[in-house]
MARLUMVEX-165907 format. One record per residue: z, y, x of N, C-alpha, C, O in turn. Coordinates in steps of 0.2 Angstrom, whole numbers, plus 5000, padded with zeros to 4 digits. Layout:
N
ZYXZYXZYXZYX;...
This chain:
177
531946715176532146735172531846825172531446865168;532246825179532146925181531346925184531246975187;530946895183530346885184529746905179529146925181;530046895170529846895166530046945164529746995161;530646955165530947035161530647095165530547145162;530447085171530147145177529447165172529147215171;529147095172528147085167528247125163528047175165;528647115158528847155151528747225152528247255149;529347245155529447305157528947345158528747395155;528547315165527747355171527447345161527447405158;527247295157526947295153527047365148526547405147;527947355146528147425143527647495145527347535142;527747495151527847565154527047555156526947615158;526447525156525547535154525447585149525147635147;526147525145525647545138525947605133525647645129;526447615137526847695136526447745140526547805138;526047725145526047785151525047795146524847845144;524547735144524147735142524247775135523747815134;524747765131524547785124524447885124524247925120;525047885133525347985134524447985135524148035132;524047945139523447955141522848005135522448055136;523147955130522347965125522648025122522348075122;523448025120523548075118523448175121523448225118;523448145129523248215132522548195133522348255133;522348175133521448195132521448215125521648275126;521448205117521648185110521648275111521248315108;522248295115522348355113522048415120522248475119;521848395123521348435127520748435124520448495123;520448395123519748405117519748445113519348495112;520348405108520448465100520248555104519748595103;520948565109520948605111520248655115520148715115;519848605116519348655119518748665113518448715113;518748615110518348635104518348695098518048725094;519448685100519348755097519248815099519148865095;519448835107519248895112518448905109518148955109;518348865108517148865109517248895102517148955102;517448865094517648895091517748955089517448985085;518448995095518249055094518049085094518049125089;517549085103517049115105516649135103516349195103;516449055097515949075095515949125087515549155084;516649105087516849165079516749235081516549275077;516949255086516849285089516349345092516149395089;516249325096515349325096514849345094514349375096;515049295085514449315075514849385077514549435077;515349375078515849445071515349495077514749515075;515549515083515349575086514349585086514049635087;514349525086513249525085513249565078513049615077;513549535073513549565066513849635065513649675060;514149645068514749695066514249755066513949765071;514149805060513649865061514149905061514549915057;513949945068514250025069513750075069513850125073;513150055066512750115062512750135057513350145055;512250165051512550205047511850135040511250105041;512350145034511750105030511150105030510750085026;511150135036510150145033509850085038509250085039;510150065041509950005046510249945046510249915051;510449935038511049875037510249825035510349765034;509649835034508949795033508549775041507949765042;509149785050508749785054508249745055508249695051;507649745059507549685058507549615065507949615070;507449595064507549515068507549545072508049535075;506949575077506849555085507449605086507749595091;507649655083508149705085508549665084508849675090;508949625081509749565082509549545086510049535091;508849515088508849475093508949515103509249495108;508649575101509149605106509549635110509549645116;510249645102510649655102511049585107511449595112;510949525104511349465105510949485112511349525114;510549475115510249455122510849525126511249505131;510749575124511249635126512149595128512549615132;511949555124512949545123513049465129512649425130;513649475132513649405138513949345132514449345129;513549315132513249225131514549225129514849265132;514749205127515549175127515349085132514849055132;515849085135515949035138515948965132516448955128;515448925132515448865126515348815132514848805135;516048785133515848715136516148655134516548655130;516048595137516148535134516748485141516848425141;516848535146517148515151517848465151517948415155;518048485148518448415145518248355143518348295145;517748375137517448325136517048255141516948195139;516648295147516548255149516848235155516548185158;517448275157517848245163518248185161518448145166;518248165152518848135151518448085148518648065143;517748065151517148015150517547935146517547915140;517847905152518047835153518647825149518947775149;518647895144519447865137519047885133519447895128;518647905132518447925124518347845122518947835121;518147785122518047745119518547725117518547705112;519447735121519647725118520447775113520847765109;520147825115520547895113520247905106520747895102;519547915102519247905100518847855094518847805097;518747845089518547815082517947845085517947905087;517447795086516747795085516347845080515747855081;516647865075516347935070516448015072516148065071;517147985077517348055082516948065086516748125086;516747985093516547995096515748045095515548095098;515448015089515048045086514648145084514048175085;515548155081515548195080515648255084515348315083;516048245090516048285093515448285101515448325105;515048235100514448255105514148285100514148345102;513848285092513448315089513648415091513248465091;514348395091514548485090514448495096514148555097;514648465102514448465109513848485108513748545111;513248455106512548445109512448525106512348575110;512548545098512548595096512448695101512048735103;513248685102513248735106512848735113512648785116;512648665115512048685122511548715117511148765118;511548685113510848745109510748765107510248765103;511648835109511548895107511348915114510848955115;511648885117511448935126510548905126510148935129;510548865123509848865125509148915124508648925127;509348935119508948985113509149035116508649065119;509849075119510049115121509749145128509649205129;509649105132509149095140508649095138508249135141;508249065131507649065131507249155129506749185131;507849175123507849225122507749285127507249325127;508349295134508449315138507649325142507349375144;507449245142506749225148506449275144506449335146;506149245138505649285136505649365136505049395135;506149405135506049495137506049485143505649535145;506349445149506349475158505449475156505149525157;505249415153504349395154504049475153503849525157;504049475146503649545142504049585148503749605153;504649595149504849695152504249655163504349685168;503949625162503749625169503349605170503249585176;502949595163502049575161502249665162502049705166;502449675156502249755155502549805159502449855155;502749825163502749865171502549865175502249905178;502449785175501849785181501249775181500949755186;500849815173500349855172500349915171499849955173;500949925169501349995168501150025175500650065175;501250015181501450045189500550045191500250075196;500250015187499750005193499350065192498950075196;499350125186499050185186498450175181497950215181;498550145179497850135173497950185165498550205166;497750195162497750235156498350175152498350105152;498750215147499250165144498950135138499150085135;498650175136498050135127497650075132497550015129;497450085138497050005139497349975142497049965148;498049935143498349895144498749835141499249845137;498449785143498749725137499649745138499949775142;499749715133500449705131500549655127500149635123;501349615131501349545131502049585125502449625125;501649515118502149545114502749455113502849435107;502949425116503149355117503649365114503849325110;503949415114504849415112504649425105504949385101;504149465102504149495097504049465093504249475087;503649415096503249325092503549305090503549295084;504349265096504749225096505449245093505849225089;505649285097506249295093506749285086507249265086;506249325081506349285076506549215073507149205070;505949175074506249095073506749095078507249075075;506949115086507149075087508149105086508649065086;508049175084508649205080508849175073509449185070;508249145071508649105063508649045067509149015066;508349015072508848935072509548945077509848895078;509748985079510349015081510949055077511549065079;510649065072511049085064511049015063511448985067;510748985059510848905057511348875060511848885057;511248845065511648805070512648865072513148845074;512348935071513048935074513648935067514248925066;513048955063513548975054513748895052514248875051;513248865054513548735054514048735058514548705057;514148765062514648755066515448775063515848745060;515448865063515848905062516048875053516548895050;515448835051515848815043516048755042516548745038;515748695048516048645049516748645052517248615050;516748685058517148665061517648625067517348605071;518148615067518148565072518148495069518348475064;517748465075517648395072518348335073518448275070;518648365076519248335075519948365072520548355074;519648405065520548425063520448395057520148385052;521148355061521548315054521448365050520848355051;521448415045521348435039520748435037520748435031;520148425041519548415038519248345034518748325031;519848295039519648225037519948175028519748115027;
């Protein structure tokens, strides 16, 4: 009889520990998503905040893309999501897993677009400075315009993803469900 009682007690403790682990995992990932959204919202606000006069309201996408790459990209990560991968199937419903995974993929896309813009700008600067230091006449130098050609499309994609993330909010927010 004592053995049965002990087994029942151990089973209850294990069940309670599992539930605590599930709740902790859910909370950590919910908070991680909130922090990512808050960082993104602040970054987006700073990017679009205009200190210039009213004449510059219609800034070109190239100017906005240059302003974007001059700002440090916020830390958008999915560390908790990855760290607790073994608990995801018991912590979340399938739809929640898909939603959070999609959310994190969008964050990765933003980081990738940012990196592409930085790389394009760097390549243009390096290309143009190589020829400028050669001593040839400026009018005869080839000029790289890859940033100007690709930045508007990348900026549109960055904006579309950012606005969708901000509009949809945290995929684990119970108020949305």
